[in-house]
C-alpha positions as CSV (number, residue, x, y, z in Angstrom):
1,M,47.5,53.9,9.7
2,R,46.6,56.4,12.5
3,I,43.8,55.4,14.4
4,I,41.6,58.4,15.3
5,N,39.1,58.2,18.5
6,K,37.7,60.7,20.6
7,E,40.6,60.9,23.2
8,S,43.0,61.9,20.9
9,I,40.7,64.4,18.8
10,L,40.2,65.9,22.4
11,S,43.9,66.2,23.2
12,E,44.8,67.6,20.3
13,K,42.3,70.4,21.0
14,A,43.8,71.0,24.3
15,I,47.2,71.1,22.3
16,H,45.9,73.4,19.7
17,P,42.8,75.2,21.2
18,A,43.0,78.0,18.5
19,N,41.8,75.4,15.9
20,A,38.3,75.7,17.1
21,A,38.5,79.9,18.0
22,P,35.5,81.7,16.7
23,A,36.3,85.0,15.3
24,R,35.9,87.8,17.6
25,W,35.3,91.1,15.8
26,I,35.9,95.1,17.4
27,G,32.5,96.4,16.1
28,G,30.5,93.7,14.8
29,Q,31.7,91.7,11.4
30,T,29.9,94.1,8.9
31,M,32.0,97.2,10.5
32,D,35.2,95.3,10.6
33,M,35.0,93.5,7.4
34,A,34.3,97.3,5.9
35,M,37.7,98.4,7.8
36,T,39.5,95.8,6.7
37,F,38.9,95.6,3.0
38,S,38.5,100.3,3.4
39,W,41.5,100.4,0.7
40,V,39.8,98.4,-1.7
41,P,37.5,101.5,-3.2
42,F,40.0,103.9,-3.0
43,A,42.2,101.7,-4.9
44,L,39.8,100.7,-7.5
45,L,39.0,104.3,-8.2
46,A,42.4,105.5,-8.5
47,M,42.8,102.3,-11.2
48,A,39.8,103.5,-12.9
49,S,41.5,106.9,-13.0
50,L,45.2,105.9,-14.4
51,E,44.6,107.0,-17.5
52,S,43.4,110.3,-16.8
53,P,46.0,112.4,-15.0
54,G,43.3,115.4,-14.3
55,T,40.8,112.8,-12.5
56,L,43.5,111.2,-10.6
57,K,44.8,114.1,-9.5
58,T,41.2,115.4,-8.3
59,L,40.5,112.4,-6.5
60,M,43.9,112.6,-4.7
61,F,43.0,115.6,-3.6
62,Y,39.9,114.7,-1.5
63,V,41.5,111.5,-0.6
64,F,44.4,113.5,1.1
65,L,41.1,116.1,2.3
66,F,39.5,113.1,3.9
67,S,42.8,112.5,5.5
68,F,43.1,115.5,6.8
69,M,39.4,115.1,8.1
70,H,40.1,112.5,10.4
71,Q,42.9,114.2,12.2
72,P,41.4,116.6,14.5
73,L,39.4,114.2,16.0
74,S,42.6,113.4,18.5
75,L,41.5,116.6,19.9
76,L,38.0,115.8,20.3
77,L,39.1,113.4,22.4
78,V,41.2,114.7,24.4
79,Y,40.1,118.6,25.1
80,G,36.4,116.8,25.1
81,D,37.4,114.7,28.1
82,G,38.4,116.5,30.9
83,E,39.4,113.3,33.3
84,R,41.7,112.1,30.2
85,F,43.0,115.7,29.7
86,A,43.7,115.8,33.5
87,M,46.1,113.0,33.1
88,R,48.9,115.0,31.3
89,R,47.6,118.4,31.6
90,K,50.7,120.1,31.2
91,L,51.5,118.2,27.9
92,F,48.1,118.9,26.4
93,I,48.3,122.7,27.3
94,W,52.3,122.8,26.0
95,S,51.9,120.8,22.7
96,P,50.0,123.1,20.8
97,L,52.4,126.1,21.6
98,V,55.4,124.0,21.0
99,F,54.3,122.7,17.8
100,G,53.0,125.6,16.5
101,M,56.3,127.1,16.6
102,A,58.6,124.4,15.5
103,I,56.3,124.9,12.6
104,F,56.5,128.4,11.8
105,V,60.4,127.9,12.0
106,A,60.1,125.0,9.5
107,L,58.2,126.8,7.3
108,Q,61.2,129.8,7.1
109,A,63.7,127.6,6.9
110,S,63.0,124.7,5.0
111,P,59.3,123.9,3.4
112,L,61.0,120.8,2.2
113,V,62.6,119.4,4.6
114,L,59.3,120.1,6.4
115,A,57.5,117.9,3.9
116,L,59.8,115.4,3.7
117,L,59.6,115.2,7.6
118,A,55.8,115.4,7.8
119,G,55.5,112.5,4.9
120,A,58.0,110.4,6.7
121,W,55.5,110.7,10.0
122,N,52.2,110.1,8.1
123,V,53.9,107.0,6.5
124,E,54.5,105.4,9.8
125,H,52.0,106.8,11.7
126,T,49.7,105.0,9.3
127,L,51.5,101.9,9.5
128,M,51.5,102.2,13.5
129,Q,47.9,102.3,12.9
130,R,47.6,99.0,11.3
131,Y,50.1,97.1,14.1
132,G,47.5,98.9,16.5
133,I,44.7,97.4,15.2
134,T,46.4,94.4,14.9
135,R,47.1,94.4,18.5
136,I,43.6,94.7,19.2
137,Y,42.6,91.6,17.1
138,G,45.6,89.6,18.7
139,R,44.8,90.9,22.6
140,M,41.0,89.5,22.0
141,A,42.3,86.2,21.5
142,G,44.3,86.7,24.4
143,Q,47.6,87.5,22.5
144,K,49.6,89.3,25.3
145,D,52.2,90.6,22.9
146,G,53.1,91.3,19.2
147,G,55.9,88.9,18.5
148,V,57.5,89.8,15.1
149,E,54.3,91.0,13.9
150,L,55.4,95.1,13.9
151,L,58.9,93.8,12.2
152,M,57.4,92.1,9.8
153,L,55.0,95.4,8.5
154,F,57.7,97.5,8.7
155,S,59.4,94.8,6.6
156,W,56.3,95.1,3.9
157,L,56.3,98.9,4.0
158,F,60.3,99.3,3.0
159,M,59.9,96.5,0.5
160,A,57.1,98.5,-1.1
161,A,58.6,101.9,-0.7
162,A,62.3,100.5,-2.1
163,W,60.1,98.8,-5.1
164,A,58.6,102.4,-5.5
165,A,61.9,104.2,-5.9
166,A,63.6,101.2,-8.3
167,D,60.8,101.5,-10.7
168,P,61.6,104.2,-13.0
169,L,57.8,104.8,-14.0
170,T,58.0,106.2,-10.6
171,M,58.6,109.9,-11.4
172,E,56.8,109.4,-14.0
173,R,53.7,108.5,-13.1
174,V,54.0,111.5,-10.1
175,A,54.9,114.4,-13.0
176,S,51.4,113.4,-14.4
177,L,49.7,114.4,-11.5
178,G,51.4,118.0,-11.8
179,I,52.7,117.8,-8.4
180,R,54.6,121.2,-7.7
181,G,56.6,122.7,-5.0
182,A,58.1,120.8,-1.7
183,N,55.8,118.2,-2.4
184,R,57.7,117.6,-6.3
185,S,61.3,118.2,-4.7
186,A,60.3,115.1,-2.2
187,F,59.9,112.8,-4.8
188,E,62.5,114.2,-6.8
189,L,64.8,113.2,-3.7
190,F,63.1,109.7,-3.4
191,A,64.0,109.5,-6.9
192,E,67.2,109.4,-6.5
193,W,67.9,106.7,-4.1
194,R,67.1,104.6,-7.5
195,S,70.6,103.1,-7.3
196,T,70.5,102.2,-3.7
197,A,66.6,100.8,-3.8
198,E,67.7,98.5,-6.4
199,M,70.9,96.6,-4.3
200,L,68.3,96.6,-1.2
201,L,65.7,94.7,-2.9
202,V,67.3,91.2,-2.7
203,P,68.2,91.3,0.7
204,L,64.7,93.1,1.7
205,S,62.8,90.1,0.2
206,A,65.0,88.0,2.5
207,V,63.9,90.1,5.6
208,V,60.4,89.8,4.7
209,L,60.5,86.2,4.1
210,I,62.2,85.6,7.6
211,L,59.8,87.7,9.4
212,S,56.7,86.2,8.0
213,S,57.7,83.1,8.4
214,K,58.5,83.8,11.9
215,W,55.3,85.2,12.4
216,L,53.3,82.6,11.1
217,Q,55.2,79.6,13.6
218,E,54.4,82.1,16.2
219,E,50.4,82.1,14.9
220,R,50.4,78.4,15.2
221,R,51.5,78.4,18.7
222,R,48.9,80.6,20.6
223,T,45.2,81.3,20.4
224,R,44.2,82.5,17.2
225,N,41.8,85.0,16.1
226,P,40.6,84.7,12.4
227,A,39.6,88.1,12.3
228,K,43.0,89.3,12.6
229,H,44.3,87.1,10.5
230,L,41.9,88.7,7.6
231,Y,42.9,91.7,8.3
232,V,46.2,91.0,8.1
233,A,45.9,89.3,4.8
234,S,44.4,92.5,3.7
235,T,47.0,94.8,4.9
236,L,49.5,92.4,2.7
237,A,47.6,92.5,-0.5
238,L,47.4,96.4,0.3
239,F,51.2,96.7,0.2
240,V,51.2,94.1,-2.9
241,V,49.1,96.4,-4.5
242,M,52.0,99.2,-3.8
243,I,54.2,97.3,-5.4
244,L,52.2,97.0,-8.7
245,N,51.7,100.2,-8.8
246,P,52.5,102.9,-6.0
247,I,50.0,105.8,-6.7
248,M,47.4,103.3,-6.4
249,G,48.4,101.8,-3.4
250,F,49.4,105.0,-2.2
251,I,45.8,106.1,-2.3
252,G,44.2,102.7,-0.9
253,Y,47.1,103.2,2.0
254,V,46.0,106.5,3.2
255,G,42.0,106.5,2.0
256,A,41.7,103.5,4.3
257,H,43.5,104.8,7.7
258,S,41.5,107.8,8.0
259,F,38.3,105.2,7.2
260,E,39.8,103.3,9.8
261,Y,40.5,106.1,12.7
262,F,37.0,107.5,12.1
263,V,35.5,103.5,12.8
264,I,37.7,102.9,16.0
265,V,36.7,106.1,17.5
266,F,32.9,105.7,16.6
267,H,33.4,102.2,18.8
268,A,35.3,103.7,21.4
269,I,32.9,106.3,22.2
270,E,30.4,103.6,22.2
271,K,31.9,101.7,24.9
272,G,33.6,104.8,26.6
273,Y,31.1,107.1,27.0
274,V,27.3,105.4,26.0
275,E,28.2,101.6,27.1
276,P,28.3,102.5,30.3
277,R,26.7,106.4,30.1
278,R,29.3,109.2,30.8
279,V,27.6,112.3,31.0
280,D,30.4,113.9,33.0
281,S,32.1,115.6,30.0
282,T,31.2,117.8,26.8
283,L,32.3,114.1,24.7
284,G,30.0,112.3,26.9
285,K,26.7,114.6,26.8
286,A,27.6,114.8,22.9
287,A,27.7,111.2,22.5
288,N,24.2,110.3,25.0
289,G,22.4,113.7,23.3
290,P,19.5,113.1,21.1
291,M,21.5,112.9,18.0
292,G,24.5,110.4,19.6
293,R,27.4,109.4,18.1
294,V,26.2,110.0,14.7
295,G,25.5,113.5,15.3
296,L,28.5,114.2,17.2
297,L,30.8,113.3,14.4
298,A,28.1,114.5,11.8
299,G,28.7,118.0,13.4
300,Y,32.4,117.0,14.0
301,I,32.5,116.9,9.9
302,M,30.6,120.2,8.8
303,F,32.9,122.4,11.5
304,I,35.9,120.1,9.5
305,I,34.4,121.2,5.9
306,V,34.0,124.7,7.5
307,L,37.3,125.2,8.7
308,I,38.8,123.9,5.4
309,Y,36.8,126.3,3.3
310,V,37.8,129.3,5.3
311,L,41.2,127.9,5.2
312,E,41.0,127.5,1.4
313,H,39.5,131.0,0.6
314,H,40.5,133.0,3.1
315,A,43.7,132.7,4.6
316,S,47.0,133.0,3.7
317,Y,49.6,130.3,2.3
318,L,51.2,130.6,5.9
319,V,47.8,130.3,8.0
320,Y,46.9,127.3,5.9
321,S,50.4,125.5,6.3
322,M,50.6,126.3,9.9
323,V,47.1,125.0,10.5
324,F,47.1,122.0,8.5
325,F,51.3,120.9,10.0
326,T,49.7,122.0,13.2
327,L,47.1,120.0,13.5
328,G,48.7,116.8,11.9
329,A,51.6,117.0,14.1
330,L,49.5,116.8,17.1
331,H,47.2,114.0,16.2
332,F,50.4,111.8,15.2
333,F,51.9,113.0,18.6
334,Y,48.4,112.5,20.4
335,D,47.6,109.1,19.4
336,G,50.6,107.8,20.6
337,V,49.8,108.8,23.9
338,I,45.7,108.2,24.2
339,W,45.7,105.0,22.7
340,K,48.0,103.1,24.8
341,L,46.4,98.9,25.3
342,R,47.9,98.2,28.4
343,N,45.8,101.1,29.8
344,P,43.1,98.9,30.8
345,Q,40.2,102.0,30.0
346,V,41.2,101.7,26.6
347,A,41.7,98.3,25.9
348,R,38.1,97.9,26.8
349,S,37.0,101.0,24.9
350,V,38.1,99.0,21.9
351,G,36.8,95.5,23.0
352,A,40.7,94.2,23.4
353,V,40.2,92.1,26.2
354,N,39.8,88.6,27.3
């Protein structure tokens, strides 16, 4: 029988200090909980619409519209702050022109290839954002590296994708949505990998188990942040839903990505421009104006709504596609440039500091 005394308790806490570690949140418990489970309302709406293809198609349209709305926020963060813009002036000047020309050529050559590349990049970018948020939570607890976290998340994504490709019902679900054109061709190409996906399910399952076990072992050895564990558990639940019903899971995946980005930017503006107060840029002046961050984002959303209306009703297919794909590409590219947690200023703006 083991004797437990004060000294043994203190020594165990010294060895495992994470056992009593409190949760550390990015924007506060309420905001973070909303972000962590933001995929759930989108998935539930999709589940409620499964028996009505028309309603489900409308829901998917508005979810993709919501997703598009967050993308130009990256441009606001870059071109609204002269100091950030000056750090990579040439890159920020030439990138829109380079991406615009590349997308124009791609639209003329093969819209299908462009749709495939955009779709794959979007899925990868969304996962990288989830990894980034996981790392923020880890950095808050003093975790200097992510270990196998990124590999584990990718294994979950590949497992969900392989399961969807192997599921014979996937194309029936896509057909019920009335998806046409390049997007329909992309799904058909995806479905052609069915036999390969079926063979990959067993080895992928093994990889998922190995990496997940490795991650759990790493977490036991380092200081923990319960908020991070909650976010990772929610992400796992999202991928399980994607396996059970790819459309429900995908709608949750896309919708949550946009919501999370708005939350992170809202918090970063507070830490980067309001506390401490910075009015040396257009973004800083707007954030500290009479309407504050809420007014800034409300004005941004109104501008994007007007832009979408103009494109939808007055622009040609070429112009519409050019704007849509160029803004998306710049968002993906700029995010990889401006959200570097190893940059002390960025780490402070999202609270990823000890």
